[in-house]
Structure formats: structure tokens, C-alpha cells
N, C-alpha and C positions, 0 to 999 in steps of 0.2 A: 700294608699292601706288599705283595711279592713283586719284585722287579728282577727279571732275568736278563741276561745280556742281549738276547735276540740276534737278529741278522741285519746286515746292511742292505739286503735286497729281498723282496721288492721295496721300493720307496713308498711312503705313505703308510696307511693303516691296513694291515692284512689280517683279517679274522680267519682262524682255522678251525673253529668249532669248540675250542677250549679257552681261547684267549686271543689277544691281538698283538701283532708285532708292529712297532712304530719305527720309521726310519725317515730322516730328513737331512738334506744336504745343506751345509753352510761352511764355507771356508773362512768367511769374515768373522764369525762369532767366536768368542773365547769359550763360551759354554751355551748350551741350549736346554731349556726346560720344556717338557711336555706337560701341558695343563689340562687335566680332566675337569670338565665343567659340569656343575650340578644345577638342578632346577631351582634351587634356592638362591642362586647367584654366586655361591662360593665355588672355589676351585681347589683341586689337589695337584700340587706341582711335583713332578718327577724329573730329576736331572738325568739327561741322556749321557751317561758317562762313557759308554762304549763308542768308539769312533774308528771307522775304516775309510781311508781316502776322503776324509771330511764328511762322511755320512755318519750322523749320530743316530744310535738305535737302542732299543730296549724291547723286551717282550713282557707283557703284563697278563698273567693268567687271570681269567675271570672277567676281563673287559669284553663286553658283548656288543653286538650291533645296536645302534641307536645312541651309543655313548658319544656325547659332544666333546670336542677337544680343540686345542690350539697350541701354538708354540710361543715361547718368549726367548729372544736371542740376546744374550748378554755379550757386549763387545763394544768396540770403538764407534763413537758417533762423531764423525769429522767430514761433513759434506764436501769440504774443499778437497778432500782426498777420495771422494766417492764412497765413503763409509757411513752407513746410516743405521747401525744397530741401536736398538732402544728397547730395553726389557720391559718398559711400561706399556708397550704395544703388543696386544694379543694378535698373533699372526695366523692366518689360514695356512693349512697344509697345502703346498703346491700340488700334491698328489691326492688330495681328498676326493673320494668317490661320491660324496654328497655334502651339501652345505645347508645349514639350518639358519633361519632368521634372515635379517637384512641389516645393512649399515644404518645406524642412527647418526646422521651427520652432525658433527660438532667438532670443536677444537681438539677433543680427546683423541680422535683417530688420526691426527696429524703429528708428525715428528717435530714440529716447530710451533711457536706461538704466532697467531695471526698478525699481531702488531709488530712482531720482531722475528722475521724469517731465519735469522742467524742463531736464535736462542733455542736450545733444546727444550722440548715439551715433555715433561714427565708425568702428565696426567694419564691415568689408567684407561686404556681404550676398551677393556673387556666388556663393560656393560653396554657398549655402543656397537659392538662388533658382531658379525656373523660368526658361526662356529663350524668347524669341520665335524663330520659325522662318520663313525665306524659303520660300515655297510656289510650286510650279509651277502656274500657273492653267489649264493645258491639260488637258482631259478629254474623252473620247469619249462624248458624251451619246446618240449614235445618233439614233433617231427619238423621243426622249423628248418627251412633250407633257404639260402640266398637265391633270389630269382636269377641272378647273373644274366640279365637281359643284355644282348649284344648292343653296342652303340648304335648300329644301323637300324635297330628296332626300338630305340629309346625315344620316349617323349617325356621331357622333364617339366614338372610343375613346381615353380618356386612359390613357397608359401610361408606364412608366419603362423606359428602354433596358435596364438591367441587371435590374431587378425582373421584367420580363415574360419574359426569355429565360434567366435564370441557371439555372433548374431544369428547363428543357424537356427531356424525356427523349429527343427525337429529334435534338437538336442535338449536334454534336461538341463535346467539352470546350473546344477552343481557340476556339470561336466564342461560347460562352455569355457573356452580359453585354455584347455588343458591337454596333456598328452592323451588322456583317455578319450577325449573328443575325436582325436585323429583315428582312433580305432572303432568309432561308432559306425554302424552300417550305412547311415545316411551320408556320411562323408566319404567312406570308401566306395559306395555305389556311384557317387558323383564322379569320383576320379576314374573309376574303371569305365564308366559309360563315356567319359571324355577321351578315352584312349590313353590316359596317363600311365606310364610304366615306372616312373621314378618321382618320388616326392622329395624335393630339395628344400629342407627346412632352414629358414633363417636362424641365427645363432641360438642354440639350446645349451651351450656351455654356460656354467654359472656366471652371470654378469651382475654388475651393480648399476644402480641409477646414479648418475653424476650428481654431485653436490649442487652444482649450478642449476641443473634442471629441476631438482627437487625444490630449491628455493623459488623457482619460477612457477611452481605448481605443475610441472611437466615430468615426464619419465623418459628414460632411455628405452623407447619402445622397440627399436630394431634389435638391440642387444649386442652391438659391436663394441663391447666394453668388458671383455672377459676377465674374470679373476680366478676361475677354477676350470682347468682344462680337462678334468676327468669327471666332473659332476654335472648331471642334468640340472638345468635352471629350476630352482625350487618353486618359483611362483607359478609354473605351469603344471604343478601337480595338484590333483584334486583330493588325494588321500592324506597327505602330510609331508613334512620335510625332514623326518628322522631316518631317511633311507627309503621311504615309500616312493619318492620321486623316481628312484632307480627302477623299482619294480613296475611302476606305471609306464615308464618309457619303454622298458623291455616288452611289456604287454602290447603296446602300440606297434612296435616293430614287428612283433609276431603276427599281429592281425593284418598289417599291411602286406607282409610277405605271403600270408595265406591267400591274399587277393592278387598276388603276382606283382606287387608294387615294391620297388626298391626304395630305400631310405638313404638320402645323401645329406650330409651335414655341411652347412656353411660355417667354416671354422676360422677363428681369428687368432692365428699364432704370430702375428706381426707385432703386437703390442699388448699391454695389459691395462687394467682399469686404474692403475696407480698414477697415471698421468706424468706430468713433468716434475721439476724440482719443487714445485709448490703443491704437489698432489699428496694424497693420504698415504699412510703406511699401513698396508693391509696384509701383505704377504711377502712377495719377492724382495721388495725394497729393504724390509727389515731383516730378512735372512741373509742376503748377500747381494747387495745392490750392484756392485761392480761386475759380478759374475753373470747376472741376468740381463743387464741393460747395456745398450750402446751409449757410452758417455762421450762427451766432447773432449777437446784438449784441456778444457777446464772441467775436471770431473765432477763438479757440483751440478753440472747441467747435462741434459740428455739430448742425444741425437734423435731427431724426429723426422722420419720419412713417411709417416702415416697420417700426419695432421692431428694426432691425438695426444701428443706430449712425450711419448717415448717409443722406442723400438727395441725389441728383444735382440740380444747379442748372439747372432746366428753362428758365429765361429767358436763359441764356448761349448765344450763337449757336454756340459751339464744341461745347457739349454737344448741342444740337439737331442740329448737323451730324453729330456722332458717331453719334447714334441713327438718323438718317435714312440715313446712309451704311451703317450696319450692316444696317438693314432691307432696303435695296436690294441689298446684297451677298448676303443669304440668298435673296432672290427670284431675282436675275439669275444669280448664280454657283453657288448651291447648289440652285436650282430648288424651294424650298419653296413651299407654297401658302397660307400664312397664319400668323398669330401670335395667341397668347393672352397678353395683357399682365398680368403679375403686379402686384397692388396698383396698378391703373391710375389710381386717384384721385390718387396722388402725381404722375403725369405731368401732371395738370391743375393742380397747385399752382404756377402761374407766380409768384405772390408768396406769399400764405399760404392764402387761401381756395381751395377747389376751384373751378376756372373752366372751364366746358365750352368756352369760346372761347379757351383758352390757345394760345400759339404752336405747341405741339406738334400740336394737332388741326388748326390751320390748315395746317401743313406737310403732314400726312398727307392732308388733303382734296384739296390741289392736286397732290400728287405723282403723276405718270403711272404709276409702277410700284407703289408701296405701296398706293395707293388701290384697286387692282384685285384685291387678294387678300383673303382672309378676315381680318377684324380683330375680335378677341374681347377684351373687357375683363373683368378681375376688378374689378368697379366699387366697390372700397372700399380703404382703407388704415387704419392705426391712428391717424391724426391726427384732430384736431377736425373734425367735419363730414365725415368720410371715407366714410360709407356713402352711396353714390351710385347704387344700383340704379335704373335707369330714367332716368338723367339724362345719359347720354352722347350725343354727336352722332349724327345719323341714319345716317351711314356705318357705325356700329359695331353689333355684337351684344354681348350681355352674359351672363356667367354669372348666372343668375337665382337669387340666394340666397333670394328670397321663395318661389319655386317649391319649392325644396328644403325649406324650413321648413314650408310649408303641407301638402305631401304627407306629410311625416313626422307632422305633427300629426293629419291625418285618420286615418291608419292606426293611430296609437297611441290614438285615441279622445278627442282633445281636444274640448271643447264649442265651439260657435259657430265652426265651421270651414267649413261648407258653402259659404257665399257666397264667401269668398276662394278656396276650392278650385275653384269654378266658373270664376273668373277665371283661375287658373293653368292649369287644364285647357284653356282655350280660347285661350291665347297671351298672357295678361296685358295685355289692352288698356288697363287702367288705368295701366300703366307705359309703353307704347310707342305707343299710337295717337295721342296728343296731338301728337307731334312728327313725324308722318308715317311713322313706322316701322310694321312689320308683325309678325305673330306670329313671324316668323323672326328677329327681334331677340332673342328669348328662347332662350338656351341652357339647356335644362332638364336638371337632374341631381338625383339623390337622394343620391348619394355621390360623392366625388372623393378625390384623394390625401390631402387635408387633413381629418382626422376619421376616424370609424369606417368600416370596410368595410361592405358591405351585410349580410353575415353578422353582424358585430358590432353593427350597428344594431338587430338583433332579438334579440341575445343578451346585451347588457350595458346596465345602467342607468348605470353609472359608468365613467369612464376608468380604465385600469390601465397607467400610464406609468412605473412604477418603474424599468424598464430604461433609461430615458433619463437617469438620473442627476440628476434635479431634484426628488426626493422627491414625485413625482406632482403637482407644482405646474404643470407645463407642459400645454399643450393646453386645448381648450375644455371647460368644465365643464357647459355646458347643451347637450346634444346632441340633444334631442328624440328620444331612443331609448327603447326598451321591451324588456326582456329576456324578455317573455312568461311570466314566472313563476319564473325561476331565473337567477341571475347566472352567466354563463359556461357552460361545457360541462355537459351533463346527459345522462342516459339515460332521462329521463321521456318516454315515447312521445307523450303528449298535447302536451307543450311542444314537442317536436321537430316534430310535425305542424303546430302553429300557426306555428312559426318558418318552416317551409318554405312555408306558405301566404302568410305575410307577404312573403317574398322574391318569390314570384310576383306578389303584389299590387303591389309596388313596380315590378318590371320591366314588368308590364302597363300600369300607370298611366303610366309614362314613355313607352312606345311609343304609347299612345293619345292623348297630349297634343299639342296644336298647339304648334309651335315646333321646335327642333332638339334631339333627344335626345343625351345624352352618358352613356356607360357608363364606369365606372372598371375598369381592368384587373383581371381575376380575379373580379369580382363575378358573372360568369356561371358560375363554379365555386363560389360561396359561400366565397371565400377568407377566412381570418381572420387578424387580427394580435393575437389573444389579448386583445382589449380595449384595445390601445394606439391612441389616437386622434391621436397626433402622432409617427408613426414616421420623422420627418425624419432621425434619426441612426442608424437601424437598418438598416445595410447587411449584412443577414443574412437568415435564413429567416423572421424575424418579418415582414419587409416584402416579400420575394420571393414571386412567384406560384408556388404549388405546384400543378402541373398534375395532373389526375386520371389514373388509369390508362386510362380509356376514357370513353365517353359518359356524361354524367350527365343526370338528368331536368331539372335546372335549366338546363343548357346547351341541351338540346333545346327547352325552353320559351322561353328567351331568343331562340334562332334563330327559332322560330315567330312570336314577337311582332314581331321585327324585319322578317320577311318579310311578315307581315300588314300592317304599316305601309307597306312598300315597294309592295305590290300595290294599295293603296287610297289614292287621293289625298284622300279625305275626311278622313284623319288627318293630312295634311301640307299643309294649305291655305296659300296665299300671302297671303290676305287674312283679315281678321277676319270673324267671323260677323255677319250683319245682325240676327238675331233676328226675322225676318219672311220671308214668301215673297219669292223673288228674281225680279225682272221678267225675262222672256225665257227662263225655264227650264221653262215649261209645267208647273209644279207649284204647287199652291195651299197646300202645307205649308211651314211655316217651315224655314229652313235648319238651325235648331237649336231644340230644345224641351226643357223640364225638367219632370220628373214626380216626384211622391211615390211611394213603394213601392206605394201603392194605385192607381197609374195616373192620378192627377189632376194637372193642371198645378200647378206650384209657385206658392204665393202669397207675399206679403211676410212673412206670419206663419210660413210654412214655412221660409223662408230664415233668419229670425231666431231660430227655436227653438233654445234652448241645447243641448238634448240630441239634436237631429236629426243623424244620422250616416249617412243613407242617401238615395239619390236615383237616378233613371233619367235618362239623357241620350239624346235622339234626334238623330242626325246624318243629315241628308238628303243622300244622294249625288246626288239629282236637282236640287239647288239650290246647286251650286258656282258662285259668281259669276265667278271669274277664268277667263280663257281659257287654252288650251294654248299651246305655243310657236309654233304657226302660226295662232293665232287661233281654233282649233276649240273647241267647247264640251266641257268635261270632265264626264263623267257616270260615276257610281260606284254601287256598292251602298249601301244604307242600313244603319245600325247602331243598336242600342240598347245603351248601356253602363249596367249596373246595379252600383252600388257599395253594399255593406253593410259599413260600418266599425264597426258596433255590436258589442257583446259577445254578442248573441243571434241565432239564426237568424231570418230574416224572409222572408215571402212577398211577392214582387213581382208585381203585375198587369201584364201586357203591355198597353200603351196601345192603345186600340181604333181610333184613326183614323190610325195611322202605317203600317199595313200589315197584311195578313190573316195571313200565315204567315211564321215566322222559324225560323232554325236556330241552335242554340247552337254558337259557334265558339271561345269561351274560357270556362273555368270554373276559377278558381284553387283551388277546393275540391278538385279532382282532382289527383292527383300529376303526371299528364301534362299538365295544363292544358287538355286537349281540343284536339288538333291540328285545324286547320280542315278541315271536311268530314266530321267523325266525330261531331258532336254531335246531340242529339235535336232533333226538330221541335216547335215550339210555335205556338199560334195566338193572335190578338188576344183579349184578355179572359181568357186562361188565367193561372194562377198558377205562378210559378217560385220554388222555395224556394232561398234563398241561405243557406248556413251562416254563422255569425258570422265577421266579418272575411274577406270574400271578394268577388270581382268576377266578373261574368258578362257576356259579350258575345254579343248576338244579331245575326244578319246576314240581310238581305232582299235578294235579287238586284234589280238595277235593272230 
């Protein structure tokens, strides 16, 4: 076999049409071997003798796409000093663009013996390991273009590749649960009719199923257990795992783009699947443990701000390079449109405290590729001081956990909620206005993958996670949920009617709020997980979306609300409300006004009343201050939003100065929610009765 010196960049396996360049970083190893793996179980070892700045490299002519490979790092094994090299362990390439196979859990993939954690384990892990794969980078993207949907026009749909498609009745069996299923017309048609503009995929980076879960007969279904930051997860591919998963993922992106749908990836750069000091040796740990991971003062242990056993060392330049190279790869090579960063506060822990000026954010800010896509933070982790909603840099948007909590509290009848609800409804200016951000920094959601589904939010007071094998100890215990009078399933018609109304209330509130709405997959069908609020290990019908046989009233209502939002810019403003008339708009009414149910303007006492659970909001479509794309004035219809979150019916007086005649376009008390254009007419000063826990929207043409 010919071995040429090759290049230190790019890292990973780079095929050029004639051969493949291999490059891997390790400062801890004395020497590194590249192992070419053969189908008969044998391997050919090639020592990487060339080294530049601790990057070992070689070029192998004739090595083609589909070739499986791994590395072996020869060097010191001294956990007390943070050194865990062990040449008996076949290691995945941190830069592998595809991964073949899965981990066959056993003592062989660990660096120590189970009965003696201090004793080095020299059992060969290769027969039990996944393998890195050389990938052909060439793909016919055709005329693919990123949709680049502005945030104010964005509707996000969070979904799991397998969970969304596994039970879809119109998909062929061989496509269910795969990337190819996302590209199927039945799935794309559903998303486009729902008004979705961005599909946010739960983790598709290559991940592994935890040893503990496999022993319990479960899987790491959600996928927040990354081992390959450049590789699409191979189990979601229908064609094969020798690089076919890359082609299949690209094809799905191309099809979604053709439908005008962006693809956002939920990415997990805060930790890896290697876990704590008792975890397996799969890749990073064996190559250079101390460079990749945050170690404690006793370097045999790992600092854990993620609750998963380890945290990546964000101040190390090689870790930062890995993350930035990965992000650019997914944008430039895979054509994705943005990222949602799991436990993003960990990325800001350059030392110990969360630091919004950490190196990672500096690199993202100046990167000409990554800075131009959608960047969404989950703005918390489990470490001290980890709840950072509202504290990320101006380039970023955030999952607004305070929005979720406040909207849930309002509709379950919590006291002293109105003032904060007003802030959340109007884009959370208290969180985002001070640093120059706008309402669009707020990703609004009521439910997501983590926690109750929307159906379960109104059907359960308590979590029911016994199937997870942790004695119902896992998952959040304080869900701000309300079962409406019975725990779980019931045939009581009054409770069922109230639950259905609450579902419409949540959907309507989400679509009427300033900011960017995010739906969780299946909530438009009222899918249930049987009260399981932590279905991370339920790779089965508990967590998969059960598609209805036909149209449902909730699905029709969700579509109507999404399209009402899309049709009316007053619900998706790019700037915060002024709370006064807007100069130059030829309207002496404020751009927003707040009224009691009696039609009187809200006072300080009204806002502070403990039991106040109802209000009317006037949105002035003639007082939108921001211009259109070409500088034109934006003018829209005006709306009155009437919220009755109390337990009793209330009469609402239509305010007398905001317009003479209105039409009801939304009424969550009705099963159909009142499709736009079919509601009754009401005049200023008249009374509109809202049943308990309902929402009504009145519209006045511009």
C-alpha cells in the first residue's frame, strides 16, 4: 500500500477522486495508527508518521468512498493525570462524515475492567465498535437554494425523524422512520398546509444508545448522546450506512427546500456519548482526553454541567475548531439553514461561570458562514447559574422558557399572571429589548419534545414515567399542567370539552403572540404519550406520532391560526410596540392598548389584582412602525384579542374608541374555532360573552 505524507487540513477523511487524505488531532498520543477495516473482520494498520501541530496525517492513493476505518492511539494511560490513551481501543474519527454499524456493548469498549476501575483494559474493542466511513462529497444539488425565511415569517415545527414518520399511513414501510420519509410528498404536504416554514429536527448527528438503556431493553430515542458531529445518524437511513446516509439526508434537505421549508438541526455540542470517568472509550477520550473534556481538580473526573457525565472543554482551541468546522460543514455541505443549540449555557462556560462573551460566541459572531444562518439557543444547562433566558448575544434567538411557563400559568388559572402574560404576548421586551434585540429573539412555545405533549398538558397533573425504568423519578415534577378534572383518559363529556377548548386556547395564544412560534410534532393532532413527560428512551408508539385517519377539528383549527398569523403582519411585527400613537402613520390611536372586560383601559391596580384573569388587547394595524422590504408602509387590519382565563363566563364590552364594527374570527369556545370570515358582527360598546377559559378574536378591516 502506498502511503504519502498528505496534509494536516482538512481534518478527517477527505476523498479527492483519486485517494483519501486522513488527518487527526492528538497531543496526548505518542503515535497514532490509521486502521483500514475489512469486511472479513481484519484490518490494515498505517502509522501516521507526519505531524503538524499535533495533527497526524497521511494520504492513501486508491482508498475510495465506503472504506471503513478507525484510529488507535498509542500513549500514556494514567487516569489520575487525565490521560486515557489505549491502543486496544478502536476510535471513531471525530471528523468522520459517516459512521457504520453500532456499538455492541461489552467490557471490550471500556478502558478499564468492570470489577476494577483502576486497572487498564487491553481487550480489543474493534469487533464491538462502530466504524468511520470515507464519504464521496459529490452530490447534485441542482438549483437548490436556501429559503432564507425572515424570522417574522417563520413558523417552526419541532420533529423527530423517526417519531414523525414511523406510523404515517401513506408512507411505504421501507421509508418509515428515515430521512427519505421527510422528503415524501405526504409529509411535505402536511407541513406546507400547516403553514410550517422551518422543520427543526431533533438530533441527527451520529449518536449511540447508552449501555444502561440497552440493558433495560430501551433506546436513546431522542438522540442527545452525540459521538459524531459531522455524520448523519446512520439508523435513520433507508439505503445503507456506508455513506448512503449522507446522500439520503441531502436529498431530504433538497426536497424540503423545494417546498420552501428550512431545515434546522438540534445540535448537542455541550457533551459527548462517552459519559463520565466510568464511560466507554469510543473516540475523544482515547485520542486526547484532557484536550476535549473539562476535567475537575482531580483530573480522573469530569466536570458535568449537562447532567450527562461530561462537558466539552470550550476554551480549548481544538474543541472550538471542531465545533466551528462541524457547523460550517452542515451549512456548506449539507445545506441546512440553522441550528438549535442544546443546553447552550454550557457553550458559554469558558471557565466556570456562564460568560456571554466566551470564545465560542466570538467565533460565531465573526464567522462568515455560521453567522448568517438561524442560531437558536436553549438558554440553560444544569450547572450553577445555568438559567440564562434573555442573556445571549444579539445575534442569537432563544427558546423562551418564560413564555412557556407564563402561558401555561394563565390558562390553568394561576393568580397574578396578567402583567407577565402581557410581556410574553408582546415579544418579551423585558428580556430582549435592552441589548438591541427584537421580538423575533423570542422562540415561543408551549410544548416541546421535553415534557408533556399538548394533549397531556391538559390531561395530567402528574408525570407517569414508570416505563422509563427509573421508578417515576425522572422527568420534571413541576409541569404547570392541569388535567381539567380527571387524571388521564376519561369519557366525561364536560371534561373532554374543556380539554379541547384548552388545546385551542394554547394554539391560538401561540399564533397570536409576537415572536417566532414553535409547534411540537403531533400537537396539531393532540397526540398523547400517556402522561410520560420524559419519553427520551421510548422508541415505540409511546413517543411516535399517531396520525389520524382523516382531518381533525384541532388540525383544521391549527392551520387556520397559522394562516391567520401569516396573512396579518400585525401578529408578527419586527419591532416592539411603542404603547402610543406612531408618528407618520396617520392614526391617533396607540399601536397597542389594554382593556378590562368592561372596556376600560387597564390601570396599575387592574394589572396587580391577584384574581384578574381576563383582559382585552387592541392591536392597531394602522400603526405598524417598521417598513416593508422596499421601505413601504405596512398597513393591516386591526384586532381585539379577548382572553378569559377565569373559571366563569364573562361579558366583554367592545371598547368604544378603537373602531365601530368588528367581526368575530376566532372563538375557542366553538369546536371549529370559527374559521375567518364566518363569525358574527359586533359593534363598539356591545357585549360579547366568553365562556370560561376561552379566547375570542375580533377583526376590523383597515
